[in-house]
N, C-alpha and C positions, 0 to 999 in steps of 0.2 A: 446502346442508345441510352443517355441519361434523359429521365421524366421530366426533369428541373430545366431549368431556363441556366443560363451562365449568373445569374444575377440573383435569385433563389439559390444555387449551390454556392455563390460566395458568400451570402448571409447566413445559411447554414452551419457552412463550415467554420464561418467568425466565431460562432457560439458555441462550440466545443471546445469545453474547458479542460485542460491538461492538470492543475488542482482544484481543492475545493468540490471534487462533482460529488453527486449525489450520493452514491455508493462510498465515497470515503468521507463523506460528512456520517453516515450512518452508521461506519464501523468507529469511525472520532467519539460519537454520540454514545455508541454502546459500552465503547474501552476507558471512556471517560466516568461514565457511570455505573463502572464497575470497581471504580478507584485508582486506574492506570492512569500513569500519567507519562507523556511521552515527548518528544521533538517533532515537530513537521519539516519536511524537505529538505534534511540535514545535505548543507551542498556539500559538507566534507566528504559523504559518500558517495563511491557509485553508484550512479541512476537513484541517486537522491529520493531515498525512501519515502513515501506518504506519510509511516509512520516509522520512527528510531528510539528504540530505548534503551539507551545508551549505556549504563551500566549493566544490562541486561546481557549487550551485544545481539539483539536483532532487530530486526528490519521487518515490516509488514508493507508488502506494494499494494495497492488494490487496485487491479485491472479491468478498464472495458472490456466487456468480451468480444465485441466489433474488431476494435484497436490492436487489441493483442494476441488475436486468432483462437480463441477459445473455441473447444470442439463441443459447444452446444447452438441452439437455436438460435440465440443473440449474437453466436460468431458466425456465421455463415456469410461468407463473401456477398457482395453483392451481387448483381445479374448483369451491370454493365463495368465496361471499362475494367476488364480482368486484368488487362497487360502493366495496368496501373494501381492498382489493388494489391493484388498479390504479390507481389516483389516488397511494398510499402509495407502490410501487413507480417510478411517472412522476415525483411529488415527490424520490425519492431521487436517480434519474438527471438531474433538472432539475439537481439540487443538486451533484451531481459534477460536470457542465459547468461550472457557475459557476465552483466552486471550481478546476480546472483553468484555466478563464478568467481568475482573480485571479491565481495562479502566474505563469500567461504573460506576464501586466501585468507583475510584480512581476521578470522575468529568469529564472524557472525554467522547465524543463525537466519535463514529469509522462511518469510511465511505469504504465500502468494494469496490475496482474497479475490473471487471472481466477483464480475458483478451479478450473474444470476446466482449469487451463492447470498447474497444480500439478504433477500428475502425472508429467509429459515433464522429468523434471527437467536432462537435456542441453537439449533446446529451450529449457528457461530459463535455463539458463546460458549460453549464447549469446546468446539476448536481453537478459540484462540485463548482460552483460561490454561488449554493442555497446552498451546504454544508456548506460551509466555509464565506460565507457572502461578500459584497464588502468594509466593511470597513478599518480600515488602513491595509495593506496587507502584510506587512512587522511584523516580529517577535522583531526587533530592532526599538527603537525610530529613527528617524532622524534627523542630526541635528539641523536642522532648529525648529523642534518641542523642543527638550530638551533647546535650546538656549531660546527660547520665553517661555516657564516654568519657566526660572530661572530668568528670566527679570521682570516677575509678580508676582516673589515672590512664585512660588509655588517648591514643592521639596524642595532639598538638595543642 
């Protein structure tokens, strides 16, 4: 039995966002502060990753623990309407797996950051740096680099 009225439940569900969520914004701010540049929700890629590093061919998904069935305290299914929620969450997990597989088949590496992992910013920073590497942090060449390559006769 749901503890909310249908109107309360409707308002709660309408307020749930798919993009620009709190955990996603935390990851974006952290990466931007570290000097990384990325594309947001690239529609050309399977699953529209939250962050796409096109030159590196790396994608990051920031998943909510509840919606994507993480095995943590926040990822526990609700106590009511299990006949609705369990298939829905299982379908989300299957879609996540399919999207990651499609990206891997295209030569992309995939990292999933869970909502519950965002609080440990030091650990998250280390994990993201290990995933992305330390090289050039922007998907665009800087003006200085492109000028130097033209002056050396490299490129067009």
